[in-house]
C-alpha positions as CSV (number, residue, x, y, z in Angstrom):
1,X,0.0,0.0,0.0
2,X,1.2,3.6,-0.7
3,X,2.8,5.7,1.9
4,X,0.2,6.9,4.4
5,X,-0.2,10.0,6.6
6,X,1.4,9.5,10.0
7,X,-1.8,9.3,12.0
8,X,-3.4,6.8,9.6
9,X,-0.2,4.7,9.4
10,X,0.0,4.5,13.2
11,X,-3.6,3.5,13.5
12,X,-4.8,-0.1,13.2
13,X,-6.8,0.6,10.0
14,X,-4.1,-1.2,8.0
15,X,-4.1,-4.2,10.3
16,X,-7.9,-4.4,10.1
17,X,-7.9,-4.2,6.3
18,X,-5.2,-7.0,6.2
19,X,-7.3,-9.2,8.5
20,X,-10.4,-8.7,6.3
21,X,-8.3,-9.7,3.4
22,X,-8.1,-13.2,4.8
23,X,-11.9,-13.6,5.0
24,X,-14.0,-15.1,2.3
25,X,-17.3,-13.5,3.1
26,X,-19.7,-15.6,1.1
27,X,-23.2,-14.2,1.4
28,X,-23.0,-11.1,3.6
29,X,-25.7,-9.4,5.6
30,X,-25.1,-5.7,6.6
31,X,-27.5,-4.5,9.3
32,X,-28.4,-0.8,9.5
33,X,-26.7,-0.3,6.2
34,X,-27.8,3.3,5.6
35,X,-26.2,4.2,2.2
36,X,-24.1,1.0,2.1
37,X,-20.8,2.5,3.3
38,X,-19.6,-0.6,5.1
39,X,-20.6,-2.8,2.2
40,X,-18.3,-0.6,0.1
41,X,-15.5,-1.1,2.6
42,X,-15.9,-4.9,2.6
43,X,-16.0,-5.1,-1.2
44,X,-12.6,-3.4,-1.2
45,X,-11.0,-5.5,1.6
46,X,-12.5,-9.0,1.8
47,X,-10.5,-11.8,0.2
48,X,-13.7,-12.9,-1.6
49,X,-17.5,-12.6,-1.4
50,X,-20.5,-13.9,-3.3
51,X,-23.2,-11.3,-2.6
52,X,-24.4,-8.7,-0.1
53,X,-27.8,-7.9,1.5
54,X,-28.2,-4.5,3.2
55,X,-31.1,-3.9,5.5
56,X,-32.2,-0.7,7.3
57,X,-35.3,0.2,9.3
58,X,-35.6,3.6,7.6
59,X,-37.1,5.3,10.6
60,X,-37.0,8.7,8.9
61,X,-37.4,10.3,5.5
62,X,-33.6,11.0,5.6
63,X,-32.7,7.3,6.2
64,X,-35.1,6.2,3.5
65,X,-33.3,8.6,1.0
66,X,-30.0,7.1,2.1
67,X,-31.2,3.6,1.1
68,X,-32.5,4.9,-2.2
69,X,-29.1,6.4,-2.9
70,X,-27.5,3.1,-2.0
71,X,-29.6,1.3,-4.6
72,X,-28.4,3.7,-7.3
73,X,-24.8,3.7,-6.1
74,X,-24.5,-0.1,-6.3
75,X,-26.7,-0.7,-9.3
76,X,-25.4,-3.7,-11.3
77,X,-23.5,-5.1,-8.3
78,X,-24.5,-8.3,-6.5
79,X,-26.2,-6.3,-3.7
80,X,-29.8,-6.1,-2.6
81,X,-31.3,-3.6,-0.2
82,X,-34.4,-4.0,1.9
83,X,-36.3,-1.9,4.3
84,X,-36.5,-4.2,7.3
85,X,-36.7,-4.2,11.1
86,X,-33.5,-5.9,12.4
87,X,-35.4,-7.1,15.4
88,X,-37.4,-9.5,13.1
89,X,-35.2,-10.4,10.2
90,X,-37.2,-11.9,7.3
91,X,-34.5,-14.5,6.5
92,X,-34.2,-18.3,7.2
93,X,-31.9,-19.5,10.0
94,X,-28.2,-19.9,9.0
95,X,-28.7,-18.2,5.6
96,X,-25.6,-16.0,5.7
97,X,-21.9,-16.7,5.8
98,X,-21.1,-13.3,7.3
99,X,-23.2,-10.8,9.3
100,X,-22.0,-7.3,10.2
101,X,-23.1,-4.1,11.9
102,X,-21.1,-0.9,11.6
103,X,-21.4,2.3,13.8
104,X,-25.0,1.4,14.5
105,X,-25.3,-0.2,18.0
106,X,-26.2,3.2,19.4
107,X,-29.1,3.5,17.0
108,X,-30.8,0.3,18.2
109,X,-33.8,0.3,20.6
110,X,-33.2,-3.3,21.5
111,X,-29.6,-4.3,21.0
112,X,-30.0,-7.9,22.4
113,X,-32.9,-8.7,20.1
114,X,-31.1,-7.4,17.0
115,X,-27.9,-9.3,17.8
116,X,-29.9,-12.5,18.6
117,X,-31.5,-12.2,15.2
118,X,-28.2,-11.7,13.5
119,X,-26.8,-14.8,15.1
120,X,-29.9,-16.8,14.1
121,X,-29.3,-16.1,10.4
122,X,-25.6,-16.7,10.6
123,X,-24.3,-20.1,9.6
124,X,-22.4,-22.1,12.2
125,X,-18.7,-21.1,11.8
126,X,-19.7,-17.9,10.0
127,X,-18.1,-14.5,10.6
128,X,-19.7,-11.9,12.9
129,X,-18.2,-8.4,12.4
130,X,-19.0,-5.5,14.7
131,X,-17.6,-2.0,14.4
132,X,-18.5,0.7,16.9
133,X,-17.0,4.1,18.0
134,X,-16.5,4.8,21.7
135,X,-16.5,8.1,23.7
136,X,-13.9,7.5,26.4
137,X,-10.2,6.7,26.3
138,X,-7.4,8.9,24.9
139,X,-9.4,11.0,22.5
140,X,-7.9,14.2,20.9
141,X,-9.6,17.6,21.3
142,X,-10.8,17.2,17.7
143,X,-12.4,13.9,18.5
144,X,-14.0,15.4,21.6
145,X,-15.5,18.1,19.4
146,X,-16.9,15.4,17.1
147,X,-18.4,13.6,20.1
148,X,-19.9,16.8,21.4
149,X,-21.7,17.1,18.0
150,X,-22.8,13.5,18.1
151,X,-24.3,13.8,21.6
152,X,-26.2,16.9,20.6
153,X,-27.5,15.3,17.4
154,X,-28.6,12.2,19.4
155,X,-30.7,14.4,21.7
156,X,-32.4,16.1,18.8
157,X,-33.2,12.7,17.2
158,X,-34.5,11.5,20.5
159,X,-36.7,14.6,20.8
160,X,-38.2,13.6,17.4
161,X,-38.8,10.0,18.5
162,X,-35.9,8.5,16.6
163,X,-33.7,6.0,18.5
164,X,-30.3,7.6,18.8
165,X,-28.3,7.0,22.0
166,X,-25.1,8.5,23.2
167,X,-21.8,7.1,22.0
168,X,-20.9,3.9,24.0
169,X,-17.9,3.4,26.2
170,X,-15.3,0.8,25.3
171,X,-16.4,-1.4,28.1
172,X,-20.0,-1.2,26.9
173,X,-19.0,-2.3,23.4
174,X,-16.9,-5.2,24.9
175,X,-19.8,-6.3,27.0
176,X,-22.0,-6.4,23.9
177,X,-19.4,-8.5,22.1
178,X,-19.0,-10.8,25.0
179,X,-22.7,-11.4,25.2
180,X,-22.5,-12.9,21.7
181,X,-20.4,-15.8,22.9
182,X,-18.4,-15.9,19.7
183,X,-15.4,-18.1,19.2
184,X,-11.9,-16.8,18.1
185,X,-12.8,-13.3,19.2
186,X,-10.5,-10.6,17.8
187,X,-10.5,-7.0,18.9
188,X,-8.8,-4.1,17.1
189,X,-8.7,-0.6,18.6
190,X,-8.2,2.2,16.0
191,X,-8.2,5.9,15.6
192,X,-8.9,5.8,11.9
193,X,-11.6,3.9,9.9
194,X,-10.5,1.5,7.2
195,X,-12.2,3.7,4.7
196,X,-9.5,6.3,5.2
197,X,-7.0,3.9,3.5
198,X,-8.9,4.4,0.2
199,X,-9.9,8.0,0.6
200,X,-8.4,10.6,-1.8
201,X,-8.6,13.2,1.0
202,X,-6.6,11.2,3.5
203,X,-3.6,13.6,3.5
204,X,-5.9,16.6,3.7
205,X,-7.9,15.1,6.6
206,X,-4.6,14.4,8.6
207,X,-5.1,18.0,9.8
208,X,-8.4,18.1,11.7
209,X,-8.6,21.8,11.2
210,X,-8.5,21.7,7.4
211,X,-11.1,23.9,5.7
212,X,-13.0,21.1,3.9
213,X,-13.6,19.2,7.2
214,X,-14.6,22.5,8.9
215,X,-17.1,23.5,6.3
216,X,-18.6,20.0,6.1
217,X,-19.1,19.9,9.8
218,X,-20.7,23.4,9.8
219,X,-23.0,22.3,6.9
220,X,-24.0,19.1,8.8
221,X,-24.8,20.9,12.0
222,X,-27.0,23.3,10.1
223,X,-28.8,20.3,8.4
224,X,-29.4,18.8,11.8
225,X,-30.9,22.0,13.1
226,X,-33.4,21.9,10.2
227,X,-34.8,18.6,11.6
228,X,-36.5,20.6,14.4
229,X,-37.7,23.6,12.4
230,X,-41.3,22.5,12.9
231,X,-40.9,21.5,16.6
232,X,-43.7,23.3,18.5
233,X,-41.7,24.5,21.5
234,X,-39.8,27.7,20.5
235,X,-37.6,27.6,23.6
236,X,-36.4,24.1,22.8
237,X,-35.6,25.0,19.2
238,X,-33.6,28.1,20.3
239,X,-31.8,26.1,23.0
240,X,-30.6,23.5,20.5
241,X,-29.6,26.2,18.0
242,X,-27.5,27.9,20.7
243,X,-25.8,24.6,21.5
244,X,-25.2,24.1,17.8
245,X,-23.4,27.4,17.6
246,X,-21.2,26.5,20.6
247,X,-20.3,23.3,18.9
248,X,-19.3,25.2,15.7
249,X,-17.0,27.3,17.9
250,X,-15.4,24.2,19.4
251,X,-14.8,22.8,16.0
252,X,-13.4,26.1,14.8
253,X,-10.9,26.0,17.7
254,X,-9.8,22.3,17.7
255,X,-11.1,20.9,14.4
256,X,-13.1,17.7,14.1
257,X,-12.0,14.1,13.7
258,X,-14.0,10.8,14.0
259,X,-14.0,9.1,17.4
260,X,-11.8,6.1,17.9
261,X,-13.6,2.7,17.5
262,X,-13.4,-1.0,18.2
263,X,-13.4,-3.4,15.3
264,X,-14.5,-6.9,16.5
265,X,-14.5,-10.2,14.5
266,X,-15.6,-13.6,15.8
267,X,-17.1,-16.9,14.6
268,X,-20.5,-18.3,15.5
């Protein structure tokens, strides 16, 4: 692989990609797929695969639009997308060789039920892949600013009746992984997502204060604020807007960078 920015090179993103390169995924199920970002990562890193199925509950118009964009994005590829509640998967038992869920545990109303369903449809000896960011540990100021934004967005979504919990701690994620009782459990801790290895902007993003990241963060905060434009209580709307402005100031000061995460692989 080409030379990498120092931060990315020192992360475990490369090790995770190398490990994925040893896995023949077979038929893969991606739960809470959104626009299929993790499917794209697996297509680039798995040793081999047969096909993918991406499912999402589509609890909002925004999430439904993400799935529609995913269908267009992967048109012609061996990938199918379905709107489906992961608490009640419409698939036969042991019908997938690999199941995965990426950055979505904190969006689940009933984690245990979803994970039980994922294990039900996973073949004996199949691969279970879990990827989730955490809020504690040795985070940079830029990562803390990103977490501040996430916690604020989670409260807005919760106000609108959309399940969106605070970012988990490392121990909470490990407890979830342990509850699965997987064999050959492997845990990687990384500051950079595997996606960064393939991103054209990886050198630019090495600096959390780069202008592109700043403008994208500001634009996203403004888009989140629009979600409550019709919320009946003016005081609540103004309070969230004021918090959003303070988060913009924090990002302007320290920049923004994705939180560190755990990447966990095990066998059923």
